Backbone as CSV, one residue per row, in Angstrom:
resi,resn,N_x,N_y,N_z,CA_x,CA_y,CA_z,C_x,C_y,C_z
1,UNK,0.628,-88.159,99.594,1.428,-86.968,99.366,2.571,-86.933,100.387
2,UNK,3.794,-87.076,99.918,4.933,-87.176,100.833,5.341,-85.838,101.427
3,UNK,4.957,-84.750,100.771,5.222,-83.412,101.282,3.987,-82.557,101.082
4,UNK,3.543,-81.911,102.143,2.428,-80.968,102.051,3.029,-79.570,101.962
5,UNK,2.729,-78.878,100.884,3.263,-77.535,100.661,2.094,-76.557,100.584
6,UNK,2.047,-75.625,101.528,0.937,-74.673,101.611,1.464,-73.255,101.746
7,UNK,0.636,-72.289,101.328,0.987,-70.877,101.435,-0.155,-70.137,102.127
8,UNK,0.182,-69.337,103.127,-0.844,-68.589,103.848,-0.217,-67.362,104.488
9,UNK,-0.803,-66.201,104.202,-0.394,-64.947,104.825,1.119,-64.721,104.732
10,UNK,1.649,-64.850,103.534,3.059,-64.576,103.230,4.030,-65.605,103.814
11,UNK,3.474,-66.699,104.354,4.305,-67.746,104.942,4.091,-69.050,104.181
12,UNK,5.190,-69.736,103.866,5.115,-71.057,103.238,5.244,-72.118,104.325
13,UNK,4.451,-73.169,104.214,4.491,-74.273,105.175,4.869,-75.551,104.435
14,UNK,5.969,-76.158,104.854,6.420,-77.425,104.271,6.340,-78.484,105.355
15,UNK,5.522,-79.505,105.120,5.312,-80.558,106.116,5.688,-81.913,105.537
16,UNK,6.734,-82.517,106.085,7.107,-83.875,105.684,5.975,-84.803,106.114
17,UNK,5.464,-85.590,105.176,4.198,-86.283,105.432,4.266,-87.781,105.140
18,UNK,5.179,-88.464,105.842,5.239,-89.931,105.751,5.294,-90.495,107.188
19,UNK,4.272,-90.242,107.981,4.318,-90.665,109.390,4.479,-92.169,109.554
20,UNK,3.968,-92.938,108.591,4.088,-94.393,108.670,5.535,-94.844,108.511
21,UNK,6.377,-93.971,107.947,7.798,-94.278,107.747,8.662,-93.288,108.535
22,UNK,8.107,-92.737,109.598,8.827,-91.775,110.447,9.323,-90.577,109.637
23,UNK,8.508,-90.187,108.651,8.835,-89.049,107.781,10.210,-89.192,107.125
24,UNK,10.550,-90.434,106.778,11.821,-90.691,106.093,11.803,-90.072,104.699
25,UNK,12.972,-89.732,104.209,13.114,-89.057,102.927,13.282,-90.068,101.804
26,UNK,12.201,-90.292,101.062,12.271,-91.186,99.907,12.435,-90.336,98.647
27,UNK,12.615,-90.934,97.474,12.819,-90.146,96.258,11.693,-89.143,95.988
28,UNK,10.441,-89.555,96.227,9.314,-88.648,95.978,9.403,-87.411,96.872
29,UNK,9.768,-87.615,98.137,9.901,-86.485,99.054,10.992,-85.541,98.591
30,UNK,12.102,-86.095,98.132,13.208,-85.264,97.664,12.804,-84.418,96.466
31,UNK,12.101,-85.028,95.514,11.645,-84.293,94.337,10.702,-83.164,94.752
32,UNK,9.776,-83.471,95.664,8.811,-82.467,96.114,9.477,-81.358,96.925
33,UNK,10.440,-81.723,97.756,11.148,-80.721,98.550,11.919,-79.750,97.652
34,UNK,12.627,-80.286,96.691,13.401,-79.432,95.784,12.488,-78.440,95.070
35,UNK,11.342,-78.922,94.597,10.393,-78.051,93.891,9.803,-77.004,94.827
36,UNK,9.503,-77.406,96.066,8.913,-76.477,97.032,9.885,-75.360,97.395
37,UNK,11.146,-75.712,97.638,12.134,-74.678,97.984,12.327,-73.706,96.825
38,UNK,12.322,-74.200,95.606,12.478,-73.322,94.447,11.275,-72.383,94.322
39,UNK,10.081,-72.920,94.553,8.882,-72.085,94.486,8.906,-71.028,95.585
40,UNK,9.297,-71.424,96.789,9.379,-70.478,97.908,10.374,-69.367,97.592
41,UNK,11.518,-69.736,97.053,12.532,-68.738,96.695,12.017,-67.739,95.674
42,UNK,11.269,-68.223,94.684,10.881,-67.401,93.542,9.569,-66.643,93.736
43,UNK,8.775,-67.010,94.720,7.480,-66.363,94.944,7.678,-65.125,95.825
44,UNK,7.559,-63.945,95.216,7.802,-62.698,95.949,6.745,-62.416,97.012
45,UNK,5.643,-63.141,96.961,4.601,-62.953,97.973,4.945,-63.665,99.284
46,UNK,5.896,-64.588,99.222,6.267,-65.366,100.403,7.496,-64.762,101.058
47,UNK,7.432,-64.571,102.372,8.520,-63.904,103.087,9.243,-64.794,104.086
48,UNK,8.626,-65.900,104.465,9.230,-66.780,105.457,8.642,-68.176,105.267
49,UNK,9.356,-69.200,105.710,8.870,-70.577,105.603,8.961,-71.265,106.956
50,UNK,8.036,-72.201,107.172,8.051,-73.051,108.360,8.155,-74.494,107.885
51,UNK,9.167,-75.203,108.380,9.404,-76.602,108.012,9.109,-77.493,109.212
52,UNK,8.268,-78.522,109.014,7.933,-79.426,110.116,7.640,-80.820,109.565
53,UNK,7.199,-81.711,110.445,6.844,-83.071,110.039,5.492,-83.443,110.612
54,UNK,4.818,-84.375,109.972,3.512,-84.824,110.450,3.674,-85.665,111.716
55,UNK,2.783,-85.433,112.682,2.811,-86.205,113.917,3.724,-85.578,114.960
56,UNK,3.728,-86.169,116.147,4.548,-85.641,117.239,5.763,-86.517,117.555
57,UNK,5.834,-87.704,116.958,6.921,-88.629,117.298,8.216,-88.318,116.566
58,UNK,8.110,-87.928,115.277,9.315,-87.777,114.458,9.201,-86.584,113.523
59,UNK,10.191,-85.719,113.577,10.314,-84.644,112.591,10.748,-85.257,111.266
60,UNK,11.867,-85.984,111.299,12.358,-86.701,110.125,13.432,-87.677,110.563
61,UNK,13.310,-88.918,110.116,14.273,-89.961,110.508,15.424,-90.101,109.524
62,UNK,15.488,-89.202,108.529,16.577,-89.248,107.561,16.203,-89.961,106.282
63,UNK,17.207,-90.332,105.521,16.982,-90.976,104.230,16.320,-92.330,104.399
64,UNK,15.439,-92.647,103.481,14.787,-93.959,103.450,15.846,-94.991,103.028
65,UNK,16.266,-95.818,103.975,17.350,-96.776,103.719,16.951,-97.870,102.741
66,UNK,15.648,-98.029,102.532,15.197,-99.052,101.602,14.956,-98.534,100.199
67,UNK,14.714,-97.203,100.067,14.352,-96.662,98.756,15.338,-95.655,98.204
68,UNK,15.955,-94.817,99.071,16.814,-93.756,98.559,18.284,-94.161,98.508
69,UNK,18.825,-94.604,99.628,20.248,-94.940,99.683,20.633,-96.019,98.668
70,UNK,19.836,-97.084,98.478,20.220,-98.120,97.502,20.387,-97.598,96.077
71,UNK,19.729,-96.468,95.756,19.904,-95.886,94.428,21.336,-95.405,94.220
72,UNK,21.977,-94.986,95.292,23.327,-94.432,95.187,24.404,-95.491,95.359
73,UNK,24.081,-96.571,96.046,25.055,-97.651,96.207,25.015,-98.613,95.029
74,UNK,23.980,-98.495,94.189,23.829,-99.401,93.061,23.102,-100.679,93.415
75,UNK,22.623,-100.761,94.658,21.916,-101.965,95.090,20.495,-102.024,94.550
76,UNK,20.008,-100.879,94.027,18.642,-100.822,93.517,18.625,-100.015,92.225
77,UNK,17.918,-100.543,91.222,17.769,-99.837,89.956,16.559,-98.904,90.044
78,UNK,16.605,-97.751,89.373,15.458,-96.842,89.361,14.216,-97.517,88.811
79,UNK,13.078,-97.271,89.457,11.815,-97.855,89.026,10.751,-96.788,88.787
80,UNK,10.619,-95.856,89.714,9.589,-94.822,89.609,10.152,-93.569,88.943
81,UNK,9.252,-92.635,88.597,9.686,-91.364,88.015,10.620,-90.624,88.970
82,UNK,10.295,-90.676,90.258,11.133,-89.997,91.254,12.500,-90.658,91.344
83,UNK,12.535,-91.986,91.254,13.822,-92.707,91.268,14.718,-92.204,90.138
84,UNK,14.138,-92.114,88.941,14.912,-91.679,87.777,15.343,-90.221,87.917
85,UNK,14.456,-89.372,88.465,14.783,-87.952,88.639,15.965,-87.778,89.580
86,UNK,15.953,-88.519,90.686,17.039,-88.443,91.668,18.332,-89.003,91.089
87,UNK,18.217,-90.088,90.347,19.408,-90.737,89.784,20.064,-89.901,88.699
88,UNK,19.243,-89.203,87.898,19.770,-88.439,86.767,20.324,-87.078,87.180
89,UNK,19.821,-86.534,88.287,20.213,-85.183,88.693,20.781,-85.189,90.107
90,UNK,22.094,-85.317,90.263,22.715,-85.361,91.588,22.487,-84.084,92.395
91,UNK,22.231,-82.964,91.696,22.035,-81.700,92.412,20.659,-81.612,93.049
92,UNK,19.748,-82.496,92.640,18.386,-82.439,93.172,18.380,-82.627,94.689
93,UNK,19.165,-83.582,95.192,19.218,-83.829,96.625,19.776,-82.628,97.373
94,UNK,20.780,-81.982,96.792,21.363,-80.809,97.436,20.341,-79.687,97.544
95,UNK,19.519,-79.527,96.511,18.478,-78.497,96.571,17.426,-78.865,97.607
96,UNK,17.024,-80.122,97.605,15.991,-80.568,98.547,16.434,-80.381,99.991
97,UNK,17.715,-80.651,100.252,18.252,-80.599,101.615,18.852,-79.241,101.965
98,UNK,18.761,-78.288,101.033,19.310,-76.941,101.238,20.821,-76.991,101.486
99,UNK,21.474,-78.003,100.937,22.916,-78.178,101.189,23.722,-76.993,100.701
100,UNK,23.533,-76.630,99.431,24.216,-75.465,98.881,23.262,-74.667,97.991
101,UNK,21.995,-74.684,98.372,20.940,-73.991,97.634,20.881,-72.544,98.122
102,UNK,21.004,-71.608,97.218,21.026,-70.191,97.596,19.616,-69.736,97.945
103,UNK,19.383,-69.491,99.214,18.066,-69.092,99.695,18.255,-68.007,100.745
104,UNK,17.773,-66.804,100.460,17.977,-65.680,101.367,16.717,-65.301,102.142
105,UNK,15.676,-66.100,101.992,14.490,-65.914,102.836,14.632,-66.812,104.070
106,UNK,14.163,-66.346,105.226,14.313,-67.140,106.455,13.454,-68.404,106.468
107,UNK,13.978,-69.434,107.117,13.263,-70.694,107.303,13.253,-71.019,108.798
108,UNK,12.053,-71.274,109.322,11.886,-71.629,110.728,11.611,-73.123,110.814
109,UNK,12.331,-73.830,111.675,12.120,-75.265,111.857,11.260,-75.519,113.081
110,UNK,10.187,-76.289,112.897,9.328,-76.726,114.000,9.590,-78.218,114.175
111,UNK,10.453,-78.548,115.123,10.956,-79.917,115.266,10.095,-80.649,116.289
112,UNK,9.165,-81.442,115.798,8.129,-82.034,116.627,8.498,-83.404,117.184
113,UNK,9.716,-83.849,116.946,10.117,-85.169,117.445,11.540,-85.459,117.031
114,UNK,11.835,-86.724,116.777,13.196,-87.145,116.429,13.667,-86.504,115.124
115,UNK,14.886,-85.957,115.160,15.534,-85.402,113.966,16.849,-86.155,113.806
116,UNK,16.809,-87.190,112.985,17.929,-88.119,112.887,18.520,-88.089,111.478
117,UNK,19.859,-88.211,111.391,20.553,-88.320,110.106,20.138,-87.162,109.187
118,UNK,19.565,-87.489,108.017,19.139,-86.442,107.097,18.133,-85.494,107.711
119,UNK,17.383,-85.969,108.694,16.436,-85.100,109.389,17.148,-83.999,110.145
120,UNK,18.307,-84.319,110.699,19.105,-83.290,111.366,19.817,-82.413,110.342
121,UNK,20.275,-83.022,109.258,20.984,-82.256,108.233,20.084,-81.201,107.592
122,UNK,18.789,-81.466,107.523,17.844,-80.486,106.996,17.836,-79.205,107.822
123,UNK,18.233,-79.319,109.084,18.142,-78.183,109.999,19.271,-77.183,109.841
124,UNK,20.402,-77.591,109.282,21.570,-76.715,109.234,21.289,-75.398,108.517
125,UNK,20.459,-75.449,107.486,20.193,-74.242,106.701,18.919,-73.540,107.118
126,UNK,18.322,-73.969,108.232,17.210,-73.209,108.801,17.797,-72.131,109.704
127,UNK,17.025,-71.100,109.972,17.558,-69.930,110.661,17.135,-69.830,112.120
128,UNK,15.941,-70.309,112.422,15.448,-70.339,113.796,14.841,-71.720,114.020
129,UNK,15.143,-72.331,115.168,14.736,-73.720,115.408,14.019,-73.856,116.744
130,UNK,12.799,-74.358,116.661,11.991,-74.619,117.856,11.773,-76.122,117.941
131,UNK,12.094,-76.716,119.087,11.965,-78.168,119.244,11.039,-78.504,120.396
132,UNK,10.412,-79.660,120.293,9.551,-80.155,121.366,10.386,-80.812,122.452
133,UNK,9.927,-80.680,123.676,10.548,-81.419,124.767,10.482,-82.911,124.431
134,UNK,11.590,-83.599,124.612,11.627,-85.018,124.282,12.170,-85.314,122.904
135,UNK,12.333,-84.285,122.076,12.930,-84.493,120.748,14.391,-84.899,120.917
136,UNK,14.882,-85.720,120.005,16.283,-86.125,120.040,16.917,-85.897,118.673
137,UNK,18.233,-85.728,118.678,18.980,-85.375,117.481,20.185,-86.288,117.346
138,UNK,20.575,-86.565,116.112,21.755,-87.387,115.936,22.068,-87.666,114.484
139,UNK,23.304,-88.062,114.237,23.782,-88.418,112.899,24.257,-89.860,112.966
140,UNK,23.388,-90.770,112.581,23.689,-92.188,112.749,24.239,-92.854,111.494
141,UNK,24.555,-92.064,110.475,25.070,-92.633,109.232,26.279,-93.521,109.454
142,UNK,27.177,-93.077,110.340,28.410,-93.824,110.565,28.139,-95.247,111.045
143,UNK,27.020,-95.445,111.723,26.656,-96.784,112.195,26.308,-97.712,111.027
144,UNK,25.905,-97.124,109.905,25.516,-97.930,108.738,26.568,-97.831,107.638
145,UNK,27.782,-97.405,108.018,28.929,-97.364,107.101,28.759,-96.390,105.947
146,UNK,28.011,-95.301,106.188,27.876,-94.263,105.166,28.244,-92.909,105.786
147,UNK,28.454,-91.927,104.944,28.901,-90.600,105.379,27.748,-89.605,105.230
148,UNK,27.508,-88.750,106.218,26.456,-87.727,106.102,26.917,-86.594,105.200
149,UNK,26.543,-86.669,103.928,27.081,-85.760,102.921,26.229,-84.523,102.652
150,UNK,25.177,-84.309,103.437,24.351,-83.136,103.216,24.788,-81.959,104.082
151,UNK,26.100,-81.829,104.265,26.651,-80.664,104.939,27.130,-80.887,106.353
152,UNK,26.974,-82.085,106.894,27.273,-82.309,108.313,28.724,-82.042,108.690
153,UNK,29.661,-82.507,107.881,31.074,-82.354,108.251,31.557,-80.917,108.071
154,UNK,30.786,-80.115,107.350,31.167,-78.728,107.105,30.373,-77.756,107.984
155,UNK,29.052,-77.963,108.038,28.196,-76.994,108.721,28.069,-77.217,110.222
156,UNK,28.007,-78.489,110.652,27.789,-78.729,112.082,28.908,-78.164,112.953
157,UNK,30.199,-78.343,112.593,31.265,-77.768,113.427,31.261,-76.244,113.455
158,UNK,30.502,-75.619,112.546,30.386,-74.157,112.548,29.206,-73.695,113.412
159,UNK,28.353,-74.643,113.800,27.135,-74.269,114.528,27.146,-74.690,115.990
160,UNK,27.988,-75.676,116.326,28.168,-76.057,117.725,29.663,-76.269,117.946
161,UNK,30.127,-76.348,119.207,31.560,-76.527,119.451,32.126,-77.760,118.734
162,UNK,33.379,-77.630,118.288,34.043,-78.663,117.489,33.986,-80.042,118.147
163,UNK,34.363,-80.129,119.421,34.435,-81.437,120.066,33.073,-82.113,120.125
164,UNK,32.010,-81.334,120.368,30.678,-81.928,120.422,30.209,-82.331,119.028
165,UNK,30.575,-81.536,118.022,30.228,-81.904,116.643,30.885,-83.219,116.269
166,UNK,32.154,-83.375,116.612,32.867,-84.607,116.298,32.281,-85.796,117.056
167,UNK,31.840,-85.556,118.269,31.205,-86.628,119.050,29.956,-87.141,118.345
168,UNK,29.134,-86.218,117.861,27.914,-86.609,117.157,28.239,-87.321,115.845
169,UNK,29.216,-86.796,115.114,29.560,-87.354,113.808,30.188,-88.739,113.902
170,UNK,31.053,-88.939,114.881,31.833,-90.174,114.949,31.183,-91.291,115.757
171,UNK,30.317,-90.950,116.710,29.688,-91.990,117.536,28.320,-92.394,117.026
172,UNK,27.608,-91.473,116.386,26.246,-91.766,115.957,25.256,-91.777,117.111
173,UNK,25.687,-91.332,118.285,24.798,-91.327,119.449,23.807,-90.164,119.379
174,UNK,22.699,-90.321,120.091,21.639,-89.326,120.077,21.789,-88.358,121.251
175,UNK,21.337,-87.119,121.028,21.400,-86.068,122.039,20.008,-85.466,122.178
176,UNK,19.587,-85.159,123.408,18.233,-84.647,123.593,18.153,-83.145,123.324
177,UNK,16.909,-82.654,123.247,16.675,-81.257,122.875,17.275,-80.281,123.876
178,UNK,17.199,-80.597,125.157,17.752,-79.690,126.169,19.254,-79.494,125.972
179,UNK,19.963,-80.565,125.629,21.399,-80.456,125.400,21.691,-79.659,124.133
180,UNK,20.893,-79.868,123.099,21.094,-79.112,121.860,20.788,-77.630,122.072
181,UNK,19.873,-77.332,122.966,19.601,-75.947,123.319,20.817,-75.336,124.015
182,UNK,21.411,-76.077,124.939,22.601,-75.592,125.642,23.769,-75.370,124.683
183,UNK,23.835,-76.185,123.645,24.911,-76.056,122.662,24.670,-74.905,121.685
184,UNK,23.476,-74.303,121.738,23.161,-73.196,120.853,22.618,-73.618,119.502
185,UNK,22.317,-74.915,119.328,21.787,-75.400,118.053,20.307,-75.066,117.915
186,UNK,19.619,-74.914,119.039,18.195,-74.596,119.053,17.956,-73.220,119.663
187,UNK,16.833,-72.602,119.269,16.437,-71.338,119.881,15.555,-71.540,121.105
188,UNK,14.656,-72.529,121.016,13.733,-72.773,122.117,13.348,-74.239,122.170
189,UNK,13.032,-74.712,123.373,12.437,-76.020,123.580,11.117,-75.781,124.297
190,UNK,10.028,-76.264,123.709,8.698,-76.014,124.259,7.925,-77.329,124.398
191,UNK,6.777,-77.255,125.019,5.919,-78.433,125.136,5.532,-78.903,123.737
192,UNK,5.405,-80.218,123.533,5.126,-80.755,122.196,3.963,-80.083,121.469
193,UNK,2.914,-79.753,122.195,1.742,-79.156,121.550,1.925,-77.707,121.143
194,UNK,3.073,-77.120,121.495,3.283,-75.693,121.219,4.363,-75.434,120.172
195,UNK,4.885,-76.483,119.575,6.002,-76.307,118.633,5.596,-75.461,117.430
196,UNK,4.516,-75.828,116.766,4.089,-75.071,115.591,3.649,-73.669,115.971
197,UNK,2.977,-73.539,117.083,2.539,-72.223,117.544,3.725,-71.266,117.686
198,UNK,4.795,-71.763,118.305,5.963,-70.915,118.525,6.705,-70.651,117.220
199,UNK,6.794,-71.647,116.360,7.463,-71.459,115.071,6.715,-70.444,114.212
200,UNK,5.396,-70.546,114.199,4.583,-69.608,113.419,4.683,-68.197,114.000
201,UNK,4.795,-68.106,115.321,4.958,-66.787,115.946,6.216,-66.110,115.402
202,UNK,7.311,-66.849,115.349,8.537,-66.299,114.778,8.319,-65.900,113.313
203,UNK,7.687,-66.789,112.549,7.488,-66.535,111.121,6.641,-65.292,110.889
204,UNK,5.622,-65.091,111.711,4.756,-63.921,111.554,5.503,-62.632,111.877
205,UNK,6.328,-62.672,112.922,7.124,-61.482,113.267,8.046,-61.116,112.109
206,UNK,8.731,-62.124,111.569,9.670,-61.877,110.473,8.939,-61.406,109.221
207,UNK,7.776,-61.976,108.950,7.011,-61.616,107.753,6.502,-60.178,107.807
208,UNK,6.356,-59.649,109.002,5.913,-58.262,109.150,7.064,-57.270,108.982
209,UNK,8.297,-57.757,109.024,9.449,-56.873,108.865,9.701,-56.579,107.387
210,UNK,10.555,-55.609,107.127,10.858,-55.246,105.743,11.487,-56.410,105.000
211,UNK,10.834,-56.944,103.968,11.342,-58.148,103.288,12.702,-57.959,102.624
212,UNK,12.959,-56.778,102.081,14.272,-56.541,101.457,15.368,-56.519,102.517
213,UNK,15.058,-55.927,103.671,16.029,-55.887,104.760,16.280,-57.288,105.305
214,UNK,15.218,-58.079,105.454,15.352,-59.444,105.966,16.259,-60.264,105.056
215,UNK,16.012,-60.190,103.760,16.815,-60.969,102.812,18.268,-60.493,102.789
216,UNK,18.452,-59.190,102.866,19.811,-58.652,102.851,20.584,-59.097,104.091
217,UNK,19.904,-59.113,105.233,20.560,-59.541,106.468,21.014,-60.991,106.355
218,UNK,20.117,-61.876,105.900,20.490,-63.284,105.780,21.595,-63.458,104.742
219,UNK,21.486,-62.767,103.617,22.500,-62.889,102.570,23.859,-62.412,103.077
220,UNK,23.867,-61.320,103.830,25.115,-60.784,104.348,25.760,-61.743,105.340
221,UNK,24.962,-62.312,106.232,25.487,-63.262,107.210,26.119,-64.460,106.517
222,UNK,25.395,-65.029,105.534,25.895,-66.210,104.832,27.141,-65.872,104.008
223,UNK,27.110,-64.741,103.316,28.212,-64.367,102.436,29.484,-64.050,103.212
224,UNK,29.332,-63.391,104.362,30.500,-62.944,105.110,31.056,-64.009,106.056
225,UNK,30.301,-65.070,106.273,30.755,-66.103,107.191,32.056,-66.738,106.695
226,UNK,33.066,-66.729,107.524,34.348,-67.305,107.146,35.300,-66.312,106.504
227,UNK,34.790,-65.125,106.154,35.669,-64.098,105.585,36.458,-63.413,106.691
228,UNK,37.638,-62.888,106.370,38.329,-62.014,107.321,37.433,-60.820,107.635
229,UNK,37.606,-60.228,108.812,36.730,-59.147,109.268,36.605,-58.025,108.248
230,UNK,37.714,-57.575,107.706,37.683,-56.448,106.777,36.865,-56.768,105.534
231,UNK,37.049,-57.965,104.989,36.285,-58.366,103.804,34.799,-58.512,104.142
232,UNK,34.514,-59.062,105.322,33.126,-59.233,105.729,32.402,-57.911,105.868
233,UNK,33.075,-56.909,106.417,32.461,-55.593,106.578,32.192,-54.938,105.221
234,UNK,33.091,-55.154,104.275,32.870,-54.637,102.921,31.668,-55.324,102.277
235,UNK,31.570,-56.628,102.491,30.443,-57.386,101.933,29.129,-56.905,102.525
236,UNK,29.125,-56.608,103.822,27.916,-56.103,104.473,27.429,-54.806,103.823
237,UNK,28.371,-53.876,103.559,28.014,-52.614,102.906,27.481,-52.862,101.501
238,UNK,28.147,-53.764,100.792,27.760,-54.080,99.406,26.326,-54.615,99.341
239,UNK,25.987,-55.481,100.279,24.662,-56.115,100.263,23.596,-55.234,100.900
240,UNK,23.951,-54.548,101.982,22.951,-53.813,102.742,22.627,-52.426,102.236
241,UNK,23.596,-51.746,101.627,23.387,-50.351,101.217,22.229,-50.159,100.242
242,UNK,22.067,-51.023,99.224,20.965,-50.811,98.274,19.579,-50.799,98.933
243,UNK,19.428,-51.454,100.070,18.131,-51.488,100.745,17.702,-50.088,101.154
244,UNK,18.682,-49.221,101.489,18.351,-47.862,101.912,17.737,-47.033,100.786
245,UNK,17.887,-47.483,99.548,17.340,-46.767,98.395,15.964,-47.270,98.005
246,UNK,15.425,-48.222,98.759,14.130,-48.824,98.421,12.964,-47.997,98.954
247,UNK,11.800,-48.258,98.402,10.575,-47.609,98.881,10.243,-48.080,100.299
248,UNK,10.573,-49.333,100.580,10.322,-49.854,101.931,11.108,-49.075,102.982
249,UNK,12.313,-48.659,102.629,13.149,-47.919,103.576,12.589,-46.528,103.845
250,UNK,11.775,-46.028,102.936,11.061,-44.765,103.158,9.823,-45.016,104.003
251,UNK,9.137,-46.106,103.698,7.899,-46.453,104.396,8.130,-46.767,105.869
252,UNK,9.220,-47.467,106.199,9.457,-47.864,107.584,9.534,-46.700,108.550
253,UNK,10.462,-45.763,108.357,10.544,-44.608,109.248,9.276,-43.759,109.234
254,UNK,8.618,-43.675,108.059,7.383,-42.890,107.981,6.299,-43.512,108.855
255,UNK,6.175,-44.839,108.796,5.184,-45.534,109.616,5.493,-45.363,111.100
256,UNK,6.766,-45.410,111.443,7.168,-45.204,112.843,6.755,-43.808,113.317
257,UNK,6.999,-42.809,112.481,6.671,-41.429,112.833,5.165,-41.241,112.949
258,UNK,4.420,-41.926,112.080,2.956,-41.786,112.075,2.278,-42.754,113.041
259,UNK,3.077,-43.547,113.756,2.587,-44.496,114.765,1.565,-45.465,114.194
260,UNK,1.946,-46.094,113.074,1.094,-47.093,112.431,1.948,-48.255,111.971
261,UNK,1.293,-49.355,111.574,2.006,-50.520,111.089,2.507,-50.248,109.668
262,UNK,3.772,-50.555,109.392,4.299,-50.333,108.052,3.602,-51.202,107.013
263,UNK,3.537,-50.696,105.783,2.960,-51.449,104.674,4.088,-51.696,103.663
264,UNK,4.822,-52.783,103.903,5.965,-53.092,103.058,5.541,-53.843,101.807
265,UNK,6.167,-53.524,100.692,5.826,-54.159,99.424,7.039,-54.855,98.789
266,UNK,8.166,-54.842,99.480,9.346,-55.475,98.915,9.894,-54.733,97.730
267,UNK,9.779,-53.393,97.778,10.245,-52.557,96.652,11.126,-51.427,97.190
């Protein structure tokens, strides 16, 4: 099973599961990832997701250079069902990698090791990122004469300073977790054995919050990003105002007044 997809206590867990291949993204993983993200988006019982990889050495080493990339260069003909699915549907990879997939539920990344190439690109659309000490990050596509097309040239310069983004994109060199934390790409760097613990802590806090408010906040941030200030403020009102008419918006203040935990239903 190249991807382990589990649901527990309103949280979805997606675990890249090819440790023998450094959790590289092969066609089967892409098909499973796309399906998992769609299920997470559509399941109203799920409020947050945690994305990680099996083992402590590698979160994800990027695309499988022997199985996935050759499908796009024409060096390899489709053989498996997953090969044909990826070849026939170019949008499948974008959904799997969250490149332009509309998802307004939060995703927490538990980065347990190396996040290279596509492994790093998977992180751009996550909202909170916890990495293990010793983890390294980089975009090495340029070293193999290919372009990182899963959002790197667009999203990375928006998430870290321009000059550092260009350094990563053009040199293919690796950067350690402490430096990525300083650049603001990560939220926390913790001991390797505590990565999932800390990621789940974030997910549980978010899952206890009002789900309609959480989704509206993420949607507003994404929608208004890049807009002029005036347009962004209008978009915020457009997206956020309907939440005040929900049952959850009545329940929240009532629970606060009654000094109890809110019982949100996403309504």
